[in-house]
ROKE-427750 format. One record per atom (N, C-alpha, C): x, y, z; residue in one letter. Coordinates in steps of 0.1 Angstrom, whole numbers, plus 5000, padded with zeros to 4 digits. Layout:
BEGIN
XYZA...
//
This chain:
BEGIN
404576805820X404576945836X403476945840X402476985830X400777045842X399976905849X400676805840X399776665852X400276695860X401776695860X402876695876X401776715890X402176825876X401976935889X400376945894X399376945889X398676865895X398076765901X398976635899X398976535908X400076575920X400176675922X401176775934X399876835938X399676885936X398676995945X397376865944X396476775937X395876665938X395476545947X396876525945X397276365952X396276315943X396076295929X395576235923X396376205910X396376085900X397176095888X395676165878X395676265867X394876285857X394076195848X393076195855X392776095843X392375905852X393175895866X393975775869X392475675871X391175725864X390175615868X390275595857X390175625846X389775565826X391675505824X391575445816X392275375800X393475525797X394275445795X395175525789X394675635775X393875515769X393575565754X392275635759X391375615767X390375745763X390975845773X391775835783X392775985783X392976045771X393576015766X393976105757X392876205741X391776055747X390876125734X389976235741X389676225755X389676355762X390476475757X391476415760X392776585755X392576615745X392976515737X392976615721X391476605716X390276625727X388776665728X388776835731X389876825741X390276915749X389676935756X389376815766X388676795784X389876805787X390576855802X391676775815X390776735827X391476675834X390776665844X390176775852X389476755861X388176845871X389376865881X389476965886X389977055895X389677075910X388977025918X388477095928X388377195929X387377225942X386777345948X387777295959X388077275965X388577345972X390177425968X390577325961X392577395956X391877505940X390177505941X390177685927X390277755935X389577735947X388877835961X390277885963X391577855964X392377875979X392877965975X393478045987X393878185979X395478185985X396378075987X397578055990X398178115975X399078145971X399978305965X400478035959X401078055966X401777935958X401177845954X399277775960X398577695952X398177795938X397577905938X397678025929X397778015920X399678035921X400678005906X400777885906X400677715910X400877605904X399477605897X398177665901X397177595898X397577715883X397477785880X397977905868X398777825857X399677795862X400577735852X400477605848X399477515855X398477365852X398077415848X396677495841X396177605832X397177635817X398177685814X398677755812X398777625800X399677495808X400477365809X399377325799X397977275801X396977195796X396577295783X396677415788X396677475770X396477385754X395577405742X395577275739X396477305725X397077415721X397077435714X398877455718X399877335712X400977325721X402077425717X401777475709X402577675707X402077775721X401077755723X401077835732X401077775748X401377655751X402077595764X403377685767X403777685781X404777765786X405977695784X407477705777X408577675786X408677615796X409977455791X410277455810X410777595815X411577665808X411877785819X411377865821X410777925813X409378005818X408477955834X408377825832X408177795843X408477775861X410077725852X411077765865X411077905869X411078055864X411278145860X409978185876X409378135870X407478255876X407778085885X407777995890X408177945902X409078035913X410078015906X411178125914X410978305912X410178335913X409678435914X408578455925X407978355921X406678335936X407578335946X408178225950X409278165961X410378325969X410478385957X411478455956X410978545969X409478625963X408678665969X408078625980X407778515980X407478425995X408578416005X409978406004X410178476012X410678526015X411278666008X410878806015X410078866019X409078816020X407678816022X408278816039X408578696043X408478666053X410078666066X410778716052X412078796065X411678926072X410579006069X409979136073X409879116083X
//
């Protein structure tokens, strides 16, 4: 799920410039795709939330990764907050 959100934010698939086996080895070694400074320094609450979710989904230990329902609820919470702020 983190890779999907990464692709949405960056416009690139994770490790798209290397082979699948090499990418799998990098992930096994705890490496993750680089995230551009433009994304890391973005102050938009939606971008910050998605970035936080990406990082949580990329936790090395699968037991530490969020469930799909957690991700859904977190995105909904932020979207609801954005909607209520826009209607003020």
